[in-house]
C-alpha positions in Angstrom: 233.4 14.4 20.9 234.9 13.6 24.3 236.2 10.1 25.2 234.6 8.5 28.2 237.2 7.7 30.9 237.1 4.1 32.3 239.2 2.4 34.9 240.3 -0.6 32.9 243.5 -2.2 31.5 243.5 -3.5 28.0 240.2 -2.4 26.4 240.2 -5.6 24.4 240.3 -7.8 27.5 237.5 -6.1 29.5 235.0 -9.0 29.1 237.6 -11.6 30.3 238.8 -9.5 33.2 235.3 -8.6 34.4 234.4 -12.2 34.4 237.5 -13.1 36.4 236.5 -10.4 38.9 232.9 -11.7 39.1 234.2 -15.2 39.9 236.2 -13.7 42.8 233.1 -11.8 44.0 231.2 -15.1 44.2 233.9 -16.2 46.7 233.8 -19.9 45.9 230.1 -20.3 44.9 230.9 -20.1 41.2 233.8 -20.9 38.9 234.9 -19.8 35.4 234.5 -22.5 32.8 236.2 -22.8 29.4 236.8 -19.6 27.4 234.3 -17.2 29.1 231.5 -18.8 31.1 230.5 -18.8 34.8 228.8 -21.8 36.4 227.6 -22.6 39.9 229.9 -25.1 41.8 226.9 -27.0 43.2 224.2 -28.1 40.8 222.2 -31.1 42.0 222.2 -34.3 40.0 219.2 -34.7 37.6 218.3 -31.0 37.9 216.9 -29.3 34.8 219.6 -26.8 34.2 219.0 -23.1 33.4 221.6 -21.4 31.2 221.4 -17.7 30.4 223.8 -15.5 28.6 224.6 -12.6 26.3 227.0 -9.8 25.8 229.1 -8.2 28.5 228.8 -4.5 29.3 225.3 -4.8 30.7 226.3 -5.8 34.2 224.9 -7.1 36.4 223.1 -9.1 33.7 223.5 -11.7 32.4 226.2 -13.5 34.2 225.4 -11.7 37.5 222.2 -13.7 37.7 223.9 -17.0 38.4 223.2 -18.1 42.0 220.8 -19.6 44.5 217.3 -20.2 42.8 218.5 -18.3 39.8 220.5 -19.5 36.7 222.9 -22.3 36.9 225.4 -20.7 34.5 225.9 -18.0 32.0 227.7 -17.8 28.7 229.4 -14.4 28.4 230.1 -12.6 25.1 232.4 -9.7 24.5 231.2 -6.1 25.1 227.7 -5.8 23.6 228.4 -9.0 21.6 226.8 -12.4 21.6 228.8 -15.3 23.2 230.3 -17.5 20.4 229.0 -21.0 19.9 232.0 -22.6 21.6 231.4 -20.6 24.8 227.7 -21.5 24.7 228.6 -25.2 24.3 231.2 -25.1 27.1 228.6 -23.6 29.5 226.0 -26.1 28.4 228.3 -29.1 29.2 229.2 -27.6 32.5 225.6 -27.1 33.8 224.2 -30.3 32.3 223.1 -32.8 35.0 221.4 -35.3 32.7 217.9 -33.8 32.7 218.2 -31.2 29.9 219.2 -27.6 29.7 217.0 -24.6 29.1 218.5 -21.7 27.2 216.9 -18.3 28.3 218.3 -15.1 26.8 217.4 -11.9 25.0 216.1 -12.0 21.4 219.0 -10.6 19.4 220.1 -12.0 16.0 223.7 -12.8 17.1 222.6 -14.5 20.3 220.0 -16.5 18.5 222.4 -17.7 15.9 225.2 -18.6 18.3 223.0 -20.2 20.9 221.3 -22.3 18.2 224.7 -23.5 17.0 225.7 -24.2 20.6 222.5 -26.2 21.0 223.4 -28.3 18.0 226.8 -29.0 19.4 225.2 -30.0 22.7 222.7 -32.3 21.0 225.6 -34.0 19.2 226.7 -35.0 22.8 223.2 -36.2 23.7 222.3 -33.1 25.8 218.7 -32.2 25.4 218.3 -28.4 24.9 215.3 -26.2 24.5 215.2 -22.4 24.1 212.9 -19.7 25.2 213.6 -16.2 24.0 213.0 -13.1 26.1 211.3 -10.4 23.9 209.7 -8.0 26.3 210.4 -4.7 24.5 207.0 -3.5 23.4 208.5 -0.6 21.3 210.5 -2.8 19.0 207.6 -4.6 17.3 203.7 -4.8 17.6 202.0 -7.6 19.5 201.4 -9.5 16.2 205.1 -9.6 15.7 206.3 -10.4 19.2 208.9 -12.8 17.8 210.8 -9.8 16.4 211.0 -7.9 19.7 214.2 -7.3 21.7 214.8 -8.6 25.1 215.5 -5.8 27.7 215.0 -5.5 31.5 212.1 -7.9 31.6 214.8 -10.6 31.6 215.3 -10.0 35.4 211.8 -11.1 36.6 211.8 -13.8 33.9 215.1 -15.3 35.0 214.0 -15.0 38.7 210.8 -16.9 38.0 212.3 -19.6 35.8 215.3 -20.0 38.1 213.0 -20.7 41.0 210.9 -23.1 38.9 214.0 -25.0 37.8 214.6 -26.1 41.4 211.5 -28.3 41.3 210.8 -28.9 37.6 210.6 -32.6 36.9 211.7 -32.3 33.3 212.8 -29.8 30.6 209.3 -29.6 29.1 207.7 -28.4 32.3 210.4 -25.8 32.8 210.0 -24.6 29.3 206.2 -24.0 29.9 207.0 -21.8 32.9 209.5 -19.8 30.9 207.1 -19.3 28.0 204.4 -18.2 30.5 206.7 -15.8 32.3 207.9 -14.3 29.1 204.4 -13.9 27.7 203.3 -12.0 30.8 206.2 -9.6 30.8 206.3 -6.3 29.0 208.9 -3.4 29.1 209.4 0.1 27.8 212.7 2.0 28.1 213.9 5.5 27.4 217.3 7.1 27.2 218.6 10.6 27.6 222.3 10.1 26.8 224.4 7.2 25.5 226.8 4.7 27.0 230.2 4.0 25.4 232.2 1.1 24.1 235.3 0.5 26.3 237.5 -0.3 23.3 237.0 3.1 21.8 235.5 5.3 24.6 233.1 6.6 22.0 229.3 6.9 22.6 227.1 4.3 21.0 224.6 7.0 19.6 223.8 10.7 19.7 220.8 12.5 21.0 220.1 16.1 21.6 220.3 17.3 25.2 216.7 18.4 25.2 215.4 15.1 23.9 214.4 11.7 25.2 214.6 8.6 23.1 211.3 6.9 23.8 211.5 3.1 23.4 215.2 3.1 22.8 216.9 -0.2 23.2 219.7 -1.0 25.7 222.4 -0.4 23.0 220.7 2.7 21.7 218.6 0.9 19.1 215.7 3.2 17.8 212.4 3.2 19.6 209.2 4.9 18.6 210.8 8.3 18.4 212.2 11.3 20.3 210.1 13.4 22.7 211.0 16.6 24.5 212.8 16.3 27.8 210.1 16.2 30.6 209.5 15.5 34.2 209.3 12.1 36.0 205.6 12.5 36.7 204.9 13.2 33.0 207.1 10.6 31.5 206.2 7.7 33.8 202.5 7.4 32.9 203.4 7.8 29.2 205.6 4.8 29.4 203.2 2.7 31.5 200.4 3.5 29.1 202.4 1.8 26.4 202.7 -1.4 28.5 199.0 -1.5 29.4 198.0 -0.9 25.8 200.2 -3.7 24.7 198.5 -6.1 27.0 195.1 -4.9 25.6 196.3 -5.3 21.9 197.8 -8.7 22.3 195.4 -11.5 21.6 197.6 -14.1 23.3 197.1 -12.6 26.7 194.2 -11.0 28.7 194.2 -7.2 29.2 195.9 -5.9 32.4 192.8 -5.1 34.5 191.7 -4.2 38.0 192.5 -6.9 40.5 195.6 -8.2 38.6 198.8 -8.7 40.4 202.1 -7.5 38.9 205.8 -7.4 39.7 207.2 -4.0 38.8 210.8 -3.4 37.8 212.2 0.1 37.7 215.6 -0.2 36.0 218.4 2.3 35.6 220.4 1.9 32.4 223.6 2.8 34.2 224.0 6.5 35.0 220.4 7.2 36.1 220.6 7.5 39.9 218.6 5.7 42.5 217.0 9.0 43.4 215.5 9.3 39.9 214.4 5.7 39.9 212.6 6.1 43.2 210.9 9.3 42.1 209.6 7.4 39.0 208.6 4.4 41.2 206.4 6.8 43.3 204.7 7.9 40.1 204.3 4.3 38.9 202.7 3.3 42.2 200.1 6.0 41.8 199.5 5.0 38.2 198.7 1.4 39.1 196.8 2.2 42.3 194.4 4.4 40.3 193.7 1.4 38.0 193.2 -1.1 40.9 196.2 -3.1 39.8 198.1 -4.6 42.7 201.9 -4.4 42.8 202.9 -7.7 44.4 206.5 -6.7 44.5 209.0 -4.1 43.3 212.6 -4.3 42.1 214.4 -1.1 41.6 218.0 -0.2 40.6 220.6 -0.7 37.9 220.1 -4.3 36.8 220.1 -4.1 33.0 222.6 -1.4 32.1 224.5 -0.1 29.2 227.7 1.3 30.7 227.1 5.0 31.6 223.9 5.4 29.6 221.4 7.7 31.2 218.0 6.2 31.0 215.3 4.2 32.7 212.9 1.3 31.9 209.8 -0.1 33.4 209.0 -3.8 33.2 205.7 -5.4 34.3 205.2 -9.1 34.9 201.6 -10.2 35.6 201.8 -13.0 38.2 199.1 -15.5 39.1 199.2 -17.9 42.1 201.7 -20.2 40.3 204.1 -17.5 39.3 203.8 -15.8 42.8 205.0 -19.1 44.3 208.1 -18.9 42.2 208.6 -15.2 42.7 208.3 -15.5 46.5 211.2 -18.0 46.7 214.3 -16.4 48.0 217.2 -16.0 45.6 220.8 -14.8 45.9 223.6 -13.9 43.5 226.4 -11.3 43.6 224.2 -8.9 41.7 220.6 -9.7 42.6 219.2 -10.9 45.9 215.6 -11.2 47.0 214.3 -12.3 50.4 211.3 -14.5 50.9 208.0 -12.9 50.1 207.6 -9.2 49.8 209.4 -6.7 52.1 206.1 -6.2 53.9 205.7 -9.9 54.6 209.1 -10.3 56.4 
């Protein structure tokens, strides 16, 4: 088993050093806070604050989504590990402006436990905190058990929408409602053809045969619905999108995805999959939704939720109504994700 080469220093200090580099990349817009958090320098008084967070190693998420009309701060864990409660609390204190803090992060046991403890610490200091979990991975549990699902690339459109809503939300309760709606209307499916590796060891996080695809595999290599033979982009794309559409149909909490609906589509590379491959799959996805009369309001494509050098791709679909479109169309900017006003065709 070969060791993956990485241009790093001390493997045990990777998360700290990447955060220091990210702060430098923000060039004065953000600062490091406490042990390992990043926070915007300018957060208006009385704003309902949005705090995201999770393990490092998935850049540009989570801490790369701090910026204009996005998150106000991010608590950063070690590589593929949840941020400890003290880091969550330090970030919460830093973003708090007296009108509450919304936690928005992926549904993983370690993150849930540590953010919950962080919330308890914050509430001891009279900071009002609420949590909305991102659980968009349709392959990790059936619709009747959505609370057990993992959070994967759907966090990008969700954070985008909630970050925009946080600029005008009058209180924490109203922002929580938007976050719940955005999360409920977002579904994702991912696949992987080869693993990423952990910098501390250089060893791959899982094994898969060269002629197989892990269908529904999570962003760390967690099992999905099984392995299928390696295939083409035009064959794989509709297979993945069928799973998303069926999930909307099977979930009693939302309406089926039908003709006339508007969606935001995210085509995400898990790290090593090239833009060439993502664009070829995007072309197939566009044909898929066009044939069903589903309107693609906007597209995001590229490596946004990654797992080091993992080869793989995921599709995320967020259904947007007029309210969510308003939040989506607001411009946003961070080091890792920038979107202009409206759609490209509207500019």
